C-alpha positions as CSV (number, residue, x, y, z in Angstrom):
1,M,-29.1,19.4,-18.2
2,K,-31.6,18.8,-15.6
3,R,-34.3,16.4,-16.3
4,N,-36.9,14.6,-14.3
5,M,-35.2,11.2,-13.5
6,V,-38.3,9.7,-11.9
7,Q,-39.9,10.0,-15.5
8,W,-36.8,8.7,-17.1
9,L,-36.7,5.6,-15.1
10,D,-40.4,4.9,-15.9
11,T,-39.9,5.6,-19.6
12,I,-36.9,3.4,-19.9
13,V,-38.8,0.5,-18.5
14,K,-41.8,0.9,-20.8
15,E,-39.6,1.4,-23.9
16,R,-37.7,-1.8,-22.8
17,A,-34.4,0.1,-23.1
18,A,-30.9,-1.0,-22.1
19,L,-28.3,0.4,-19.7
20,P,-25.1,-1.5,-20.1
21,I,-22.3,-0.2,-17.8
22,M,-19.6,0.5,-20.2
23,T,-17.1,3.3,-21.1
24,Y,-13.8,1.2,-21.6
25,P,-15.3,-0.4,-24.8
26,G,-15.1,3.1,-26.3
27,L,-11.2,3.2,-26.2
28,N,-10.7,1.9,-29.7
29,L,-13.4,4.3,-31.0
30,V,-11.2,7.4,-30.0
31,N,-7.7,5.7,-29.9
32,K,-7.1,5.9,-26.3
33,S,-5.7,3.8,-23.6
34,V,-6.7,2.8,-20.0
35,M,-4.3,5.5,-18.6
36,D,-5.5,8.3,-20.9
37,V,-9.2,8.1,-19.7
38,I,-8.6,7.4,-16.0
39,T,-6.2,10.3,-15.6
40,D,-7.9,13.1,-17.9
41,G,-11.7,14.0,-17.9
42,Q,-11.5,15.4,-21.5
43,N,-10.2,11.9,-22.8
44,Q,-13.0,10.1,-20.8
45,F,-15.5,12.2,-22.1
46,L,-14.5,11.4,-25.7
47,C,-15.0,7.7,-24.8
48,I,-18.3,8.4,-23.4
49,E,-19.3,10.6,-26.2
50,A,-18.4,8.1,-28.9
51,L,-20.3,5.3,-27.4
52,S,-23.3,7.7,-27.0
53,R,-23.1,8.3,-30.8
54,K,-22.9,4.4,-31.6
55,Y,-25.4,2.9,-29.4
56,P,-28.9,3.8,-27.9
57,M,-27.9,3.4,-24.3
58,A,-30.7,4.8,-22.0
59,A,-27.9,6.8,-20.4
60,T,-24.2,7.5,-20.6
61,V,-21.9,6.6,-17.5
62,T,-18.6,7.5,-16.4
63,I,-16.0,4.6,-15.7
64,M,-16.6,2.4,-12.8
65,D,-13.1,2.9,-11.3
66,L,-12.8,1.4,-7.8
67,S,-9.5,2.6,-7.3
68,V,-9.9,6.3,-7.6
69,E,-11.4,7.0,-4.2
70,A,-9.0,4.6,-2.2
71,E,-6.1,6.4,-3.9
72,V,-7.1,10.0,-2.8
73,F,-7.2,8.5,0.6
74,G,-3.5,7.3,0.1
75,S,-3.5,4.0,-1.2
76,Q,-1.0,2.8,-3.7
77,I,-2.5,1.8,-7.2
78,R,-1.1,-0.4,-9.8
79,Y,-1.6,1.1,-13.2
80,S,-1.5,-0.4,-16.6
81,E,-2.3,1.0,-20.2
82,Q,-4.7,-1.9,-21.0
83,E,-6.0,-3.1,-17.4
84,V,-8.4,-1.6,-15.0
85,P,-6.3,0.0,-12.1
86,T,-6.0,-2.0,-8.7
87,V,-5.2,-0.8,-5.2
88,I,-2.2,-2.5,-3.6
89,G,-1.9,-3.2,0.1
90,K,-3.7,-1.4,2.9
91,I,-3.2,1.9,4.7
92,V,-5.5,1.1,7.7
93,S,-4.1,-1.6,10.1
94,G,-5.7,-0.7,13.5
95,L,-7.3,1.8,15.7
96,E,-4.4,4.4,15.5
97,D,-4.4,4.2,11.7
98,A,-8.4,4.5,11.5
99,E,-8.1,7.6,14.1
100,K,-5.3,9.2,11.9
101,L,-7.0,8.7,8.5
102,Q,-7.9,11.9,6.8
103,V,-10.9,12.5,4.9
104,P,-9.4,14.1,1.6
105,P,-10.9,17.2,-0.4
106,V,-13.1,16.2,-3.2
107,G,-11.3,17.2,-6.4
108,D,-7.8,16.1,-5.1
109,G,-6.0,13.2,-7.0
110,R,-7.8,11.5,-10.0
111,T,-11.2,12.5,-8.5
112,Q,-11.0,15.7,-10.5
113,A,-10.7,13.7,-13.8
114,Y,-14.0,12.1,-13.1
115,L,-15.8,15.1,-11.9
116,D,-14.5,16.9,-15.3
117,A,-15.7,13.9,-17.4
118,A,-19.2,13.9,-15.9
119,R,-19.4,17.8,-16.2
120,I,-18.3,17.9,-19.8
121,A,-20.7,15.0,-20.6
122,A,-23.6,16.8,-19.0
123,A,-22.9,20.0,-20.9
124,Q,-22.4,18.2,-24.3
125,I,-24.8,15.2,-24.4
126,K,-28.3,16.3,-24.3
127,D,-30.4,13.4,-25.5
128,R,-30.0,11.1,-22.5
129,P,-29.0,11.3,-18.9
130,V,-25.4,11.4,-17.7
131,L,-24.6,9.1,-14.7
132,A,-21.4,9.2,-12.8
133,G,-19.8,6.4,-10.8
134,Q,-18.4,6.2,-7.5
135,I,-17.5,3.4,-5.0
136,G,-19.7,2.4,-1.9
137,P,-18.5,3.0,1.7
138,F,-18.0,-0.6,2.5
139,S,-16.0,-1.3,-0.6
140,L,-14.0,1.7,-0.1
141,A,-13.3,0.8,3.6
142,G,-12.2,-2.7,2.3
143,R,-9.8,-1.3,0.0
144,L,-8.2,0.9,2.8
145,M,-8.2,-2.0,5.3
146,D,-7.8,-5.1,3.2
147,M,-10.8,-7.3,2.6
148,T,-9.6,-10.2,4.8
149,E,-8.6,-7.7,7.7
150,I,-12.0,-5.9,7.5
151,M,-13.8,-9.1,7.7
152,I,-12.1,-10.1,10.8
153,T,-12.1,-6.7,12.5
154,M,-15.8,-6.5,12.0
155,M,-16.1,-9.6,14.3
156,E,-13.4,-8.4,16.8
157,D,-13.4,-4.7,17.1
158,P,-16.4,-3.5,14.8
159,E,-15.9,0.0,16.0
160,I,-12.6,0.4,14.1
161,V,-14.6,-0.5,10.9
162,H,-17.2,2.0,11.8
163,L,-14.8,4.6,12.3
164,V,-13.4,4.1,8.8
165,L,-16.9,3.8,7.3
166,E,-17.7,7.2,8.8
167,K,-14.8,8.8,7.0
168,C,-15.3,7.0,3.8
169,T,-19.0,8.2,3.8
170,C,-18.3,11.8,4.7
171,F,-16.0,11.8,1.5
172,L,-18.4,9.9,-0.7
173,V,-21.4,12.2,0.1
174,E,-19.3,15.3,-0.8
175,Y,-18.1,13.7,-3.9
176,C,-21.6,12.7,-5.1
177,K,-22.7,16.2,-4.2
178,A,-20.1,17.5,-6.6
179,F,-21.1,15.3,-9.4
180,K,-24.4,16.6,-8.9
181,A,-23.4,20.2,-8.9
182,G,-21.5,19.5,-11.9
183,G,-24.7,18.6,-13.8
184,A,-24.7,14.7,-13.6
185,N,-28.3,13.4,-13.4
186,G,-27.5,10.5,-11.1
187,V,-24.9,8.2,-10.0
188,I,-24.1,4.3,-9.8
189,I,-22.6,3.3,-6.3
190,A,-20.5,0.3,-6.8
191,E,-20.6,-1.8,-3.4
192,P,-19.5,-5.2,-4.5
193,A,-17.7,-5.9,-1.3
194,A,-21.0,-5.8,0.5
195,G,-21.9,-9.2,-1.4
196,L,-19.8,-10.9,1.0
197,L,-21.9,-9.9,4.1
198,S,-24.8,-11.5,5.8
199,P,-28.1,-9.7,5.5
200,A,-27.7,-8.2,9.1
201,K,-24.2,-7.3,8.5
202,C,-25.0,-5.8,5.1
203,D,-27.3,-3.5,7.0
204,E,-24.8,-2.4,9.7
205,F,-21.8,-2.2,7.6
206,S,-23.1,-1.1,4.0
207,S,-26.6,-0.1,3.5
208,Q,-27.0,2.3,6.5
209,Y,-24.1,4.2,5.0
210,V,-25.3,4.0,1.3
211,K,-28.6,5.6,2.7
212,R,-26.7,8.5,3.8
213,I,-25.6,9.1,0.5
214,V,-28.9,8.5,-1.0
215,D,-30.6,10.9,1.4
216,A,-28.1,13.7,0.7
217,V,-28.3,13.7,-3.1
218,Q,-31.3,11.8,-4.4
219,D,-34.3,14.0,-5.6
220,E,-36.6,14.2,-8.6
221,T,-33.5,15.4,-10.7
222,F,-30.9,13.1,-9.5
223,A,-31.3,9.2,-9.2
224,V,-29.0,6.9,-7.3
225,I,-28.6,3.5,-8.7
226,L,-27.0,1.1,-5.9
227,H,-24.8,-1.8,-7.8
228,N,-23.8,-4.9,-5.8
229,C,-22.3,-7.6,-8.1
230,G,-22.2,-10.3,-5.2
231,N,-24.4,-13.0,-4.1
232,T,-27.1,-10.7,-3.3
233,V,-30.3,-13.0,-3.3
234,K,-30.7,-12.7,0.5
235,Q,-29.5,-9.0,0.4
236,V,-32.3,-7.4,-1.8
237,S,-34.2,-6.1,1.2
238,S,-31.1,-4.4,2.6
239,M,-30.3,-2.9,-0.8
240,V,-33.9,-1.6,-1.0
241,S,-33.6,0.0,2.6
242,T,-31.1,2.4,1.2
243,G,-33.7,4.2,-0.7
244,A,-31.9,4.1,-3.9
245,K,-34.3,4.3,-6.9
246,G,-32.3,1.7,-8.7
247,L,-30.9,-1.4,-7.8
248,H,-28.2,-3.2,-10.0
249,F,-27.3,-6.7,-9.8
250,G,-24.3,-8.7,-11.1
251,N,-24.2,-12.0,-12.9
252,A,-23.5,-14.1,-9.8
253,V,-27.3,-14.3,-9.3
254,K,-30.5,-15.2,-11.4
255,M,-32.6,-12.2,-12.0
256,T,-35.6,-14.5,-11.4
257,D,-34.4,-14.8,-8.0
258,I,-34.3,-10.9,-7.5
259,L,-37.0,-9.5,-9.2
260,P,-39.7,-11.0,-7.1
261,Q,-38.2,-9.1,-4.2
262,V,-38.0,-5.8,-5.8
263,P,-40.8,-3.4,-4.9
264,A,-42.7,-2.1,-7.8
265,D,-41.4,1.5,-7.1
266,R,-37.9,0.4,-7.7
267,I,-35.9,-0.5,-11.0
268,A,-33.7,-3.5,-11.3
269,F,-30.9,-3.6,-13.6
270,G,-29.0,-6.6,-14.6
271,N,-27.2,-8.8,-15.5
272,I,-25.2,-10.0,-18.6
273,D,-21.9,-11.3,-17.6
274,P,-19.3,-8.5,-18.6
275,A,-16.3,-10.8,-18.7
276,G,-17.6,-14.3,-19.7
277,V,-20.3,-13.1,-22.2
278,F,-19.4,-9.6,-23.2
279,K,-15.6,-9.9,-23.7
280,G,-15.2,-13.8,-23.5
281,G,-18.2,-14.9,-25.7
282,T,-19.0,-14.9,-29.3
283,R,-21.6,-12.6,-31.0
284,E,-24.0,-15.7,-31.0
285,E,-23.4,-16.2,-27.2
286,V,-24.0,-12.7,-26.4
287,K,-27.3,-12.6,-28.6
288,M,-28.4,-15.8,-26.9
289,K,-27.9,-14.9,-23.2
290,T,-29.5,-11.3,-24.0
291,K,-32.6,-12.9,-25.5
292,E,-32.9,-15.4,-22.6
293,L,-32.6,-12.9,-19.9
294,L,-35.3,-10.6,-21.6
295,S,-37.6,-13.6,-22.1
296,A,-37.2,-14.5,-18.3
297,M,-37.9,-11.0,-17.1
298,Q,-40.9,-10.4,-19.4
299,P,-43.5,-10.9,-16.4
300,F,-41.7,-8.1,-14.6
301,S,-42.6,-4.4,-15.3
302,N,-39.7,-2.8,-13.4
303,F,-36.6,-4.6,-15.2
304,V,-34.0,-2.7,-17.3
305,L,-31.5,-4.9,-19.3
306,S,-27.9,-4.3,-18.3
307,S,-24.3,-5.8,-18.0
308,G,-23.8,-7.4,-14.6
309,C,-20.8,-5.0,-13.9
310,D,-18.4,-2.6,-16.0
311,I,-17.7,-4.0,-19.3
312,P,-13.9,-4.5,-19.2
313,P,-11.3,-3.1,-21.6
314,G,-10.6,-5.3,-24.6
315,T,-14.4,-6.2,-25.2
316,S,-15.3,-6.5,-29.0
317,L,-17.6,-3.7,-30.3
318,D,-19.0,-6.7,-32.3
319,N,-20.2,-8.2,-29.3
320,I,-21.7,-4.7,-28.1
321,D,-23.5,-4.7,-31.3
322,A,-24.9,-8.1,-30.9
323,F,-26.4,-7.2,-27.4
324,F,-28.3,-4.4,-28.9
325,Q,-29.3,-6.3,-31.9
326,A,-30.6,-8.8,-29.6
327,L,-32.5,-6.2,-27.7
328,N,-34.1,-4.7,-31.0
329,E,-35.0,-8.1,-32.4
330,Y,-36.8,-9.2,-29.1
331,N,-38.7,-5.9,-29.0
332,S,-39.8,-6.2,-32.4
333,N,-41.0,-9.7,-31.9
334,L,-43.1,-8.4,-28.8
335,E,-44.8,-5.8,-30.9
336,K,-45.8,-7.9,-33.8
């Protein structure tokens, strides 16, 4: 279902809504395993739907799986019934491998499951937007090359990295276009590896490539939210340069250091710790951290409450309940 995403962003700020990045917490609601939802779009949709019925999230989101795009390029993946899949090893070790690297067709491998999940959700969930998820160019290149090697190669032979980034970006542009064609209202681009870069290197090896994705898909009906969960205090201007309408920050930073740098026409999302607080904390800790963040963000008119990253499998629904309860209590107190 198409909707005006510029208006939606404006509305969720004014309503002080929340957009936690979560799909895995729905596993227990539909009696599914991690493997069930990362390999089958219908199963993933069932998780998305169950969470949308239970919680007043500003939007529904597909799983933030940072292995699926690397896998379709040829990377080996470690799977588990209860843990997030991870990339094993590297497939690009030098110029020859970079030159031979083939850009895969969109829909190959497990990418079709994610396209299916977004398409079904867009057709079935009418009361809020559906946001797809995909990896960012530098984070994908880092998985194909190995993060240590890509950091060294950036210094010694940066053209190899740019060649890999070019191929990653070509795929990611088409993947994002496919999400849009399937009815998704936007995408969260996860670019956590860029958090390791200096501002200048972030411009060169991440943001200019992210901007190509943004330019290819973002319009009034499709919003791009750029996620970076690294130490991004010095990278905000680089993230802004991508043109993404939303900027999503992890719990490695204080949002009070971030918001003063975010232009008024962009929305900043963040940043309750997904592992330490949502999964590892008590109900009381979740409520306390949520209210503390909301209070700190009260002076800013372009902030939306969120998790710092994808909320992991095994997170108690009691803690998710506490997060939304804290938001409701905070909003109620403001309105008195």
